[in-house]
C-alpha positions in Angstrom: 76.9 79.4 109.8 77.4 80.6 113.3 80.7 78.6 113.6 82.1 80.4 110.6 81.1 83.8 112.1 82.9 83.0 115.3 85.9 81.7 113.5 86.1 84.9 111.5 86.1 86.9 114.7 88.9 84.8 116.0 90.9 85.3 112.8 90.2 89.0 112.9 91.5 89.1 116.5 94.7 87.5 115.4 95.0 90.1 112.7 94.5 92.9 115.2 97.2 91.3 117.4 99.5 91.4 114.4 99.7 87.6 114.1 99.1 87.1 110.4 100.2 83.5 110.5 97.5 82.4 113.0 94.9 84.6 111.3 95.8 82.8 108.0 95.5 79.4 109.6 91.9 80.2 110.8 90.9 81.9 107.6 92.2 79.0 105.5 90.2 76.6 107.6 87.0 78.6 106.9 87.9 78.7 103.2 87.8 75.0 103.0 84.2 75.1 103.9 83.2 78.4 102.2 85.3 77.8 99.0 83.3 80.3 96.9 83.6 83.3 99.3 85.3 86.0 97.2 86.0 88.3 100.1 87.6 85.5 102.0 89.8 84.6 99.1 91.0 88.2 98.9 91.7 88.2 102.6 93.6 85.0 102.6 95.5 86.2 99.5 96.5 89.4 101.2 97.8 87.5 104.2 99.9 85.3 102.0 101.3 88.4 100.4 102.0 89.9 103.8 104.0 86.8 104.6 105.9 86.9 101.4 104.1 84.0 99.7 103.3 85.8 96.5 102.7 82.6 94.4 100.0 81.4 96.8 98.4 84.9 96.9 98.4 85.1 93.1 96.8 81.6 92.9 94.0 82.8 95.2 93.5 86.0 93.4 93.2 84.1 90.1 90.8 81.7 91.6 88.7 84.5 92.9 88.7 86.3 89.6 87.6 83.2 87.7 84.8 82.7 90.2 83.8 86.3 89.9 83.8 86.3 86.1 81.8 83.0 86.1 79.2 84.6 88.3 79.1 87.8 86.2 78.7 85.9 83.0 75.9 83.9 84.5 73.9 86.9 85.7 74.4 88.6 82.3 73.2 85.5 80.6 70.1 85.3 82.7 69.2 88.9 81.9 69.6 88.3 78.2 67.4 85.2 78.2 64.7 87.1 80.1 64.7 89.8 77.4 63.2 93.2 77.6 60.0 93.7 79.4 57.0 94.6 77.3 55.4 97.7 78.7 52.0 96.9 77.2 51.6 93.4 78.7 
């Protein structure tokens, strides 16, 4: 995803230039393609908070938390189904 990487660099440049609105615009565009990227959700949520959009930030944080818990539950489930290893086999 070279395009995404370059877009992230552009968004980071806007952040460094203290232009959260433009950074947010680019990050949100990336999020439409990479909708399960937890770090990106947190980044976009933080920018919404910075701009005083607490409800939008909260919605992203909740979405990220649900996604994280779904992943966590899945990985724990896989470990349980695999069972303990038999050291004698």
